[in-house]
C-alpha positions in Angstrom: -12.3 -11.9 9.3 -11.6 -15.5 8.3 -9.0 -16.9 6.0 -8.8 -15.3 2.6 -7.9 -17.3 -0.5 -5.3 -15.4 -2.6 -5.5 -14.9 -6.3 -3.2 -16.6 -8.7 -0.9 -19.6 -8.1 1.1 -18.8 -5.0 3.8 -21.3 -4.4 5.3 -21.5 -7.8 5.9 -17.7 -7.8 7.2 -16.9 -4.4 10.3 -17.8 -2.5 8.5 -18.0 0.8 6.5 -21.2 0.6 4.0 -21.3 3.4 2.4 -24.6 4.7 0.5 -22.7 7.4 -1.5 -19.5 7.2 -0.1 -16.0 7.7 -2.0 -13.7 10.0 -2.4 -10.1 9.1 -3.7 -7.5 11.5 -4.9 -4.6 9.3 -7.3 -1.7 9.2 -9.3 -1.7 5.9 -9.3 2.1 5.7 -5.4 2.1 5.7 -3.6 2.1 2.4 -0.5 0.7 4.2 -2.6 -2.3 5.3 -4.3 -2.7 1.9 -1.0 -2.9 0.0 -0.1 -5.9 2.0 -3.4 -7.4 1.1 -2.9 -6.6 -2.5 0.5 -8.3 -2.6 -0.8 -11.4 -0.8 -3.8 -11.6 -3.1 -1.7 -11.1 -6.2 0.7 -13.9 -5.3 -1.9 -16.3 -3.9 -0.5 -16.3 -0.4 -3.1 -17.7 2.1 -3.7 -15.4 5.1 -6.1 -14.7 7.9 -7.1 -11.0 8.1 -7.9 -9.7 11.5 -9.6 -6.3 11.3 -7.9 -3.9 13.7 -9.2 -0.4 13.9 -6.9 2.5 14.5 -9.9 4.9 15.1 -11.2 2.5 17.8 -7.7 2.3 19.3 -7.5 -1.4 18.8 -3.8 -1.1 18.1 -3.3 0.2 21.7 -4.5 -2.8 23.6 -2.0 -4.7 25.8 -2.5 -7.8 23.6 -1.7 -5.9 20.4 1.2 -4.0 21.9 2.7 -7.3 23.0 3.0 -8.2 19.3 4.0 -4.7 18.1 5.2 -2.2 20.7 5.0 0.5 18.1 1.2 0.1 18.1 0.9 0.2 14.3 -0.8 -1.8 11.6 -0.2 -3.6 9.4 1.3 -6.3 11.4 2.0 -9.8 10.0 2.5 -12.8 12.2 4.4 -15.4 10.3 3.4 -19.1 10.4 6.3 -19.8 12.9 4.9 -17.1 15.2 7.4 -14.3 14.5 5.8 -10.8 14.1 6.8 -8.6 11.2 5.8 -4.9 11.1 6.0 -2.1 8.6 4.0 -2.4 5.4 6.9 -2.3 2.9 8.9 -4.8 4.9 5.9 -7.2 4.9 5.5 -6.7 1.1 9.2 -7.4 0.5 8.9 -10.6 2.6 5.8 -11.8 0.7 7.2 -11.0 -2.7 10.7 -12.5 -2.3 11.7 -14.2 -5.5 8.5 -13.2 -7.3 8.1 -11.1 -10.4 7.0 -8.2 -8.3 10.7 -7.6 -7.4 12.9 -7.3 -10.6 15.8 -9.6 -11.0 18.0 -6.8 -12.5 19.9 -5.2 -9.7 19.4 -1.6 -11.0 15.6 -2.1 -11.5 15.4 -3.7 -8.1 17.2 -0.7 -6.6 14.7 1.6 -8.3 11.9 -0.4 -6.7 13.5 0.2 -3.3 14.0 3.9 -4.2 10.2 4.3 -4.8 9.4 2.3 -1.7 11.5 4.6 0.5 10.0 7.7 -1.3 6.5 6.4 -0.8 6.9 6.2 3.0 9.0 9.4 3.4 7.3 11.8 1.0 4.1 10.3 -0.4 2.4 8.7 2.6 3.3 11.5 4.9 1.4 14.0 2.6 -1.4 12.2 0.7 -2.3 9.7 3.4 -2.2 12.3 6.2 -4.3 14.8 4.2 -6.9 12.1 3.5 -7.1 11.0 7.1 -7.6 14.5 8.4 -10.1 15.6 5.8 -12.0 12.4 5.2 -11.9 10.5 8.5 -11.4 13.3 11.1 -13.5 15.9 9.1 -11.1 18.7 9.9 -11.7 22.1 8.4 -8.9 23.3 6.1 -8.1 26.1 8.5 -7.2 23.4 11.1 -4.8 21.5 8.7 -1.1 21.8 8.5 -0.8 24.4 5.8 2.0 22.4 4.1 -0.1 19.3 3.5 -1.9 20.3 0.4 1.1 21.7 -1.5 3.2 18.7 -0.5 0.5 16.3 -1.7 0.3 18.2 -5.0 4.0 18.1 -5.3 4.3 14.3 -4.9 1.5 13.8 -7.5 3.3 16.1 -9.9 6.5 14.1 -9.4 4.6 10.9 -10.1 2.8 12.4 -13.1 6.1 13.5 -14.7 7.7 10.1 -14.1 4.7 8.3 -15.6 4.4 10.6 -18.7 6.6 8.3 -20.9 5.9 5.0 -19.2 3.1 2.7 -18.0 4.7 1.5 -14.8 7.1 2.9 -12.3 9.9 0.5 -12.9 10.9 -1.8 -15.9 7.6 -1.4 -17.7 5.9 -4.1 -15.6 3.9 -4.3 -12.3 6.2 -4.2 -9.3 6.0 -3.5 -5.6 6.7 0.2 -6.4 3.3 0.4 -8.2 1.5 -1.4 -5.5 3.0 0.7 -2.7 2.2 4.0 -4.5 -1.3 3.1 -5.7 -2.6 2.2 -2.3 -3.3 5.8 -1.2 -3.2 7.5 -4.6 -6.4 5.7 -5.7 -8.2 7.4 -2.8 -6.8 10.8 -3.5 -10.3 12.2 -4.0 -10.9 11.5 -0.3 -8.1 13.9 0.4 -9.7 16.5 -1.8 -7.2 15.9 -4.7 -8.7 15.7 -8.2 -6.5 13.2 -10.1 -7.8 14.8 -13.3 -5.2 17.4 -12.7 -2.5 14.6 -13.1 -3.8 12.6 -16.1 -0.8 10.2 -16.2 -1.3 9.4 -12.6 -5.1 8.8 -13.1 -4.5 6.5 -16.1 -1.8 4.6 -14.1 -4.2 4.1 -11.2 -6.8 2.5 -13.4 -4.1 0.3 -15.0 -2.8 -0.9 -11.6 -6.3 -1.5 -10.3 -7.0 -3.7 -13.4 -3.7 -5.5 -12.9 -4.7 -6.3 -9.3 -8.3 -7.1 -10.1 -9.6 -4.2 -8.0 -12.8 -2.3 -8.7 -11.8 1.2 -9.3 -11.9 3.6 -6.4 -11.8 6.7 -8.6 -14.9 8.9 -9.1 -16.2 9.2 -12.6 -14.0 11.5 -14.7 
């Protein structure tokens, strides 16, 4: 894919002013990749997206492994040529000094808390369940029996947290919301009906609107 123009006014809002284009290797079916795209678009960061399919093993080519020996997307190549891997690290780099990272140190730490939780508890349940059910078409009998209860548990934690609030941290959009919405908005592809978690469903719609995304949710 070619260069993508980001949304908004970039360079007045981010600490990382770029005079050249960022390159992002990403797979459009991956929430981890899409959340990097969401941040770049939100902040108006110019980038070139190179579609890199995990299913086609395009992350296992010698050329890609030379950039990221872990063989994972997303991968950002900075304008100076340095590679940067791991979705949340890339988001933090892009959002430096922006309003997506709170200035208050406690609020900022809470954003980091949710970023760590997203990768350790949420992504390893919801994203994995989605991948096996929707993309690999596995029968439930062939799934790890802990995947469904773990996915339901993380959605319950999110629902309880969101019951009295509109956003995860400081009542405004932050990287915590972007990280967590990326796979949650496709929960139905994992066989998870977000209607069971109404605060989560309402939050997904809110974040999609904030990011200018067409909703991924099925009709209620």
